[in-house]
C-alpha positions, -999 to +999 in steps of 0.1 A: +017+195-527+015+160-513+043+135-513+045+112-543+035+076-535+064+052-535+061+023-560+056-011-544+088-032-542+087-069-544+103-087-515+138-100-519+144-138-520+140-152-485+116-125-474+078-125-470+064-091-480+099-075-479+106-087-443+128-115-431+106-141-413+131-145-385+135-108-377+115-094-347+085-073-356+096-038-345+060-024-346+049-048-319+079-041-297+073-003-300+036-008-291+046-026-260+068+003-250+041+028-256+040+063-271+074+077-280+093+048-265+080+052-230+076+020-210+040+013-204+035+001-168+020-034-165+005-047-133-008-081-122-046-081-119-064-096-089-091-121-096-125-106-088-143-123-059-178-122-044-173-104-010-209-100-002-214-101+036-178-090+044-170-058+063-137-043+053-118-012+067-095+007+043-074+035+059-060+063+039-086+068+012-078+103+002-081+119-033-062+099-059-049+073-034-044+036-036-068+033-006-096+050-024-091+028-055-091-003-032-123+008-015-141+014-048-132-020-062-140-038-029-174-022-029-179-033-065-171-068-054-199-067-028-181-058+004-193-033+030-165-009+032-154+017+058-128+043+046-108+069+065-090+101+059-073+124+083-100+152+081-119+158+049-144+132+038-136+110+007-137+132-024-165+115-042-195+095-032-188+058-032-224+046-027-244+033+002-219+004+008-191+027+018-190+047+051-164+073+061-149+084+094-119+106+103-087+089+115-053+105+123-028+077+130-004+102+147-031+110+173-038+083+199-072+098+208-082+098+171-073+061+168-092+052+199-122+072+188-123+055+153-120+020+168-148+027+192-170+042+165-164+012+142-171-015+167-202+002+179-216+008+144-209-027+132-216-045+165-181-057+167-182-073+132-150-069+111-137-093+085-107-074+071-085-045+080-064-029+052-038-006+067-031+016+037-027+050+054+008+064+058+031+093+052+065+099+034+079+133+042+111+152+034+117+136+000+147+159-005+163+146+027+170+180+041+161+172+077+191+167+099+170+161+131+139+139+133+106+157+138+089+142+168+053+133+176+046+121+212+084+117+215+087+095+184+101+102+150+071+112+128+072+083+103+076+058+131+048+073+151+024+075+121+032+046+099+040+020+125+028+029+160-005+044+148-012+015+125-003-011+152-024+008+178-054+005+155-047-031+146-045-042+183-077-024+191-095-042+163-078-075+168-104-090+192-131-083+166-110-099+139-103-130+160-139-133+169-148-132+132-121-158+125-135-181+152-170-176+139-165-176+101-132-194+097-110-165+087-102-128+091-075-108+075-050-080+081-032-064+052-004-039+058+004-018+027+042-013+029+068-006+003+099-021-013+117+007+005+114-013+037+148-025+025+162+009+034+152+002+070+172-019+095+165-040+126+190-019+145+170+012+137+139-004+151+153+000+185+180+027+183+165+050+156+181+061+124+216+075+130+226+097+114+190+108+106+178+103+071+141+106+063+141+079+036+157+054+061+132+064+087+104+058+063+119+025+053+123+015+090+086+022+096+076-001+067+101-028+078+084-028+112+050-034+095+064-063+076+075-077+109+041-070+125+022-089+097+045-119+101+041-119+139+004-115+137+002-147+117+027-166+139+006-157+170-029-160+156-028-179+124-040-211+140-073-193+148-078-183+112-062-149+111-044-142+079-018-114+078+001-101+048+023-071+039+021-057+004+043-037-019+019-020-043+044-010-069+055+025-081+022+043-082+012+079-091-005+092-060-004+125-041+018+112-013+048+129-029+029+162-028+031+162+010+067+151+009+076+182-012+056+207+009+088+223+022+100+229-014+074+249-034+096+250-065+100+213-067+063+209-060+055+231-090+080+212-111+063+179-101+029+193-111+043+202-145+058+167-148+026+150-137+015+140-173+048+122-178+046+105-144+011+093-151+024+075-182+054+059-164+039+050-130+011+027-122-024+041-116-039+038-081-063+011-095-032-009-107-014-003-074-045-016-055-043-050-072-019-068-048-039-055-018-071-068-034-054-102-040-045-104-004-079-094+008-099-118-014-078-147-027-088-179-008-052-193-010-035-163+006-026-168+043+006-149+051+038-134+038+051-105+018+035-099-016+041-079-048+025-082-082-003-105-067+023-131-058+045-140-028+079-123-029+111-122-009+114-093+016+146-079+029+170-101+049+162-081+080+124-087+075+131-125+079+145-121+114+120-138+137+137-128+169+136-091+158+099-094+151+092-109+185+112-082+203+095-055+183+061-069+192+070-069+229+083-034+228+052-022+210+030-039+236+049-020+263+043+013+244+006+006+240+003-002+277+020+031+286-003+051+264-036+037+277 
């Protein structure tokens, strides 16, 4: 038997329809919070631009990634896009405007091969490089010693040295494009976790070892690199930015939990909740898209499609210059 309908009650004096006019409307507030009180993520949205005639490289475009979302939107805006993954091709066709090539940032030969292929295929023409690829391992912080690749801590070798090796190889093409067309761009996708890094660790490593601090240090180094790129080449039309994409639901954490199958399974069970709380890859791509396409963007650290303040260490110009010179020495040694 259904419930009995309640009789309509007239509003009390001073109320309109039974509600005080100066009381917040709870229904609206709940709607903003989403289903069952969960906070619905909101992200700034980049203004669409016509990128016809531009060639853009986006690294790290694997399944469910910010890079893949970035590439799809750039192709929709008319850009000719090149995407990379470490081995498997991109998971879904992106159309004739998108090409794919393998790239492993932790392998110097792979970086060399990709740069040579790209410059040959596009006759040295490149407008924008989006360095989105990266790793974040050991999310449980169980490692007491840093795993090494080519004698370097793995986050440092992959996220920083590999990215900078690629950027320097493509820099002549970018500068030529800037000379010819007035501008070219480099966008490093970093993280607010660069605040967990330090300028001391740039030179001496993370002591005692902590994988989160190591990851943060690799991202701090990229903030420095973007700033130094602009200081050295901004007068030629090169624009360089670093970007915090926000807290985004991607598969990067799956790799970070590979050493803990139980936590990996628990994360899979929690995925529906995570998807409601975190930004989508398309939302996480917006600040990158803003820095790729907005005509007023030239340099700096960005989040939510706007300039933001990085960590205090990231503002140290001397540290950035010293890091550039040390990186040059490493690149020379590996040639």
